[in-house]
C-alpha positions in Angstrom: 14.7 18.2 9.1 13.4 18.2 5.6 12.4 14.5 6.1 10.4 15.4 9.2 8.8 18.3 7.6 7.8 16.4 4.7 6.2 13.5 6.5 4.2 16.0 8.3 2.5 17.5 5.2 -1.3 16.8 4.6 -3.7 18.0 2.2 -5.7 19.9 4.9 -5.2 20.4 8.6 -7.6 18.6 10.8 -8.3 18.8 14.6 -6.5 16.2 16.9 -9.5 13.9 17.2 -10.2 13.7 13.5 -6.5 12.9 13.0 -6.5 10.0 15.4 -9.8 8.8 13.9 -8.4 8.8 10.5 -5.2 7.2 11.6 -7.3 4.5 13.3 -9.6 4.0 10.3 -6.7 3.5 7.8 -4.6 1.5 10.2 -7.4 -0.9 10.7 -8.1 -1.2 6.8 -4.4 -1.8 6.3 -4.3 -4.6 9.0 -7.7 -6.1 8.5 -8.1 -6.2 4.7 -5.2 -8.6 3.9 -6.5 -10.8 6.8 -10.1 -11.0 6.1 -10.9 -9.9 2.8 -9.6 -12.7 0.7 -11.0 -15.2 2.9 -14.5 -13.5 2.7 -14.0 -13.4 -1.0 -13.5 -17.2 -1.0 -16.3 -17.8 1.3 -19.0 -15.8 -0.8 -17.7 -16.8 -4.4 -16.1 -20.2 -3.8 -12.5 -21.4 -4.3 -13.1 -22.0 -8.0 -14.6 -18.5 -8.6 -12.5 -16.1 -11.1 -13.1 -13.3 -8.6 -11.4 -15.4 -5.8 -8.4 -16.2 -8.3 -7.8 -12.4 -8.4 -8.3 -12.0 -4.6 -4.5 -10.9 -4.4 -5.3 -8.0 -6.8 -8.4 -6.9 -4.9 -6.7 -7.1 -1.4 -3.6 -5.2 -2.9 -5.5 -2.6 -4.6 -7.4 -1.7 -1.3 -4.3 -1.6 0.7 -2.4 0.6 -1.8 -5.6 3.0 -1.6 -5.1 3.0 2.1 -1.4 3.9 1.6 -2.1 6.8 -0.8 -4.8 8.0 1.5 -2.6 8.0 4.3 0.2 9.9 2.5 -2.4 12.5 1.8 -4.1 12.7 5.0 -1.9 11.3 7.9 1.0 13.1 9.4 4.2 11.9 11.5 6.6 9.3 10.9 5.3 7.1 13.8 1.7 6.8 12.1 3.3 6.3 8.8 5.6 3.5 9.8 2.6 1.8 11.8 0.6 2.0 8.4 3.2 0.8 6.2 4.1 -2.2 8.4 0.6 -3.7 9.0 -0.4 -5.0 5.4 2.5 -7.3 5.0 2.4 -8.6 8.7 -1.3 -9.4 8.4 -0.7 -11.2 5.0 1.9 -13.3 6.2 0.0 -14.1 9.5 -3.1 -14.8 7.9 -1.8 -16.8 4.7 -4.9 -16.0 2.9 -3.3 -14.5 0.0 -0.2 -16.1 -0.4 -1.4 -19.3 1.0 1.6 -21.8 1.5 4.2 -19.1 0.4 3.3 -16.9 3.0 6.0 -18.3 5.4 8.6 -17.3 2.7 7.3 -13.6 2.3 9.0 -13.2 6.0 12.1 -12.7 4.0 10.2 -9.9 1.7 9.1 -7.9 4.7 12.0 -5.2 4.8 11.6 -4.6 1.1 7.8 -4.3 1.3 7.9 -1.8 4.1 10.5 0.1 2.3 8.6 0.0 -0.8 5.3 1.2 1.0 7.4 3.8 2.4 8.6 5.1 -1.0 5.1 5.2 -2.2 3.9 7.4 0.7 6.8 9.6 0.7 6.5 10.1 -3.2 3.2 11.7 -2.5 4.0 13.7 0.3 7.3 15.2 -1.1 5.9 15.8 -4.7 2.3 16.3 -4.2 2.1 18.1 -1.0 5.8 19.3 -0.6 6.3 20.5 -4.2 2.7 21.0 -5.1 3.3 19.0 -8.2 0.8 16.8 -10.4 -0.9 14.0 -8.6 -0.2 11.6 -11.3 3.7 12.5 -11.1 3.7 11.8 -7.7 1.8 8.7 -8.7 4.3 7.4 -11.5 7.3 8.2 -9.3 5.9 6.6 -6.0 4.9 3.4 -8.1 7.9 2.9 -9.9 10.1 3.1 -6.9 7.8 1.0 -4.7 7.8 -1.9 -7.6 11.7 -1.6 -8.2 12.3 -1.8 -4.6 10.2 -4.9 -3.9 11.1 -6.6 -7.5 14.7 -6.1 -7.2 14.9 -7.4 -3.5 13.0 -10.6 -4.6 15.5 -11.1 -7.5 18.6 -10.8 -5.1 17.0 -13.3 -2.7 16.1 -15.6 -5.4 19.9 -15.8 -6.1 20.4 -17.3 -2.8 17.8 -20.0 -3.4 15.7 -18.7 -0.4 12.3 -19.6 -2.0 11.4 -23.3 -3.2 11.4 -23.5 -7.0 8.1 -24.5 -7.5 6.9 -21.1 -5.8 9.5 -18.9 -7.8 7.2 -18.0 -10.8 4.0 -17.3 -8.5 6.4 -15.4 -6.2 8.1 -13.3 -9.0 4.6 -12.5 -10.3 3.2 -11.3 -7.1 6.4 -9.2 -6.4 6.4 -7.7 -9.9 3.4 -7.3 -12.2 0.8 -7.7 -9.5 2.7 -5.1 -7.4 2.5 -2.7 -10.5 -1.3 -3.4 -11.1 -2.5 -3.1 -7.4 -0.6 0.2 -7.1 -2.1 1.5 -10.1 -5.6 0.6 -9.3 -5.1 2.0 -5.8 -3.8 5.3 -7.3 -6.8 5.5 -9.6 -9.4 4.9 -6.5 -7.5 7.2 -4.3 -7.5 9.9 -7.0 -11.2 9.9 -6.6 -11.0 10.3 -2.9 -8.3 13.0 -3.4 -10.2 15.0 -6.0 -13.4 15.0 -3.5 -11.2 16.0 -0.4 -9.5 18.7 -2.6 -12.7 20.4 -3.7 -13.8 20.4 -0.1 -10.7 22.1 0.9 -11.3 24.5 -2.1 -14.7 25.2 -1.2 -13.9 25.9 2.6 -11.0 28.4 1.7 -13.3 30.8 -0.5 
C-alpha cells in the first residue's frame, strides 16, 4: 500500500538498534516536554515572568520539532501513531500548559492526533516520497494541521462544549498558537535536517 510505503520512508537507513533508540528518544521528548517543561519554566522564572506566559509556545515549538524530526527519521505506522498521541495526552494529564482548560481539551484529542499525523505525513510524502523542497512540505503540513485543529474546535464550539470564559483563550491556542509553534518547530527541525542531510551526502561519496 502507498500509505504504508510512505510511512516507512526516512532520510537515511539506520540499524535496528539506532532506530529503537531514536524512537524512544523522540517519544520521551513528545511525552515529557508537555508534562515537565512548562512547570520547569514556571519554577525557574516565576509565575509572573514573560517567559512563563509564553510557555505554551515554547512547549509547542519543541513538540512540533519532535514531530517533524520523527517524520524524517522514524518509520512504521505503529511508531508514528505512538509519537503523535503522546503530546496531547501528556498535556491534558499534566494540566501545566492549558491549566484549568485541560479537562476540556479531551474533546480536541482526535483533532490534535489527526493534525499531528497530517504534519508528519506531509513531510514523508512530499519531502521523502516525492523528493520535493523541505519548505513546500512544511507549508502543506502546517496549513493542513492548523486547519484540522482549528476547524474541529470551531465545530465543537457550536455545541457550547467549552465554557464561555475559556473560548477566546482556547480559540487562540487552537489557531494562531498552533501556527506559530508549528512554524518555529519547522525552523528548528530544518537545522537538524540540514545537518543530517549533509552527513548522508558525505557518507554517500
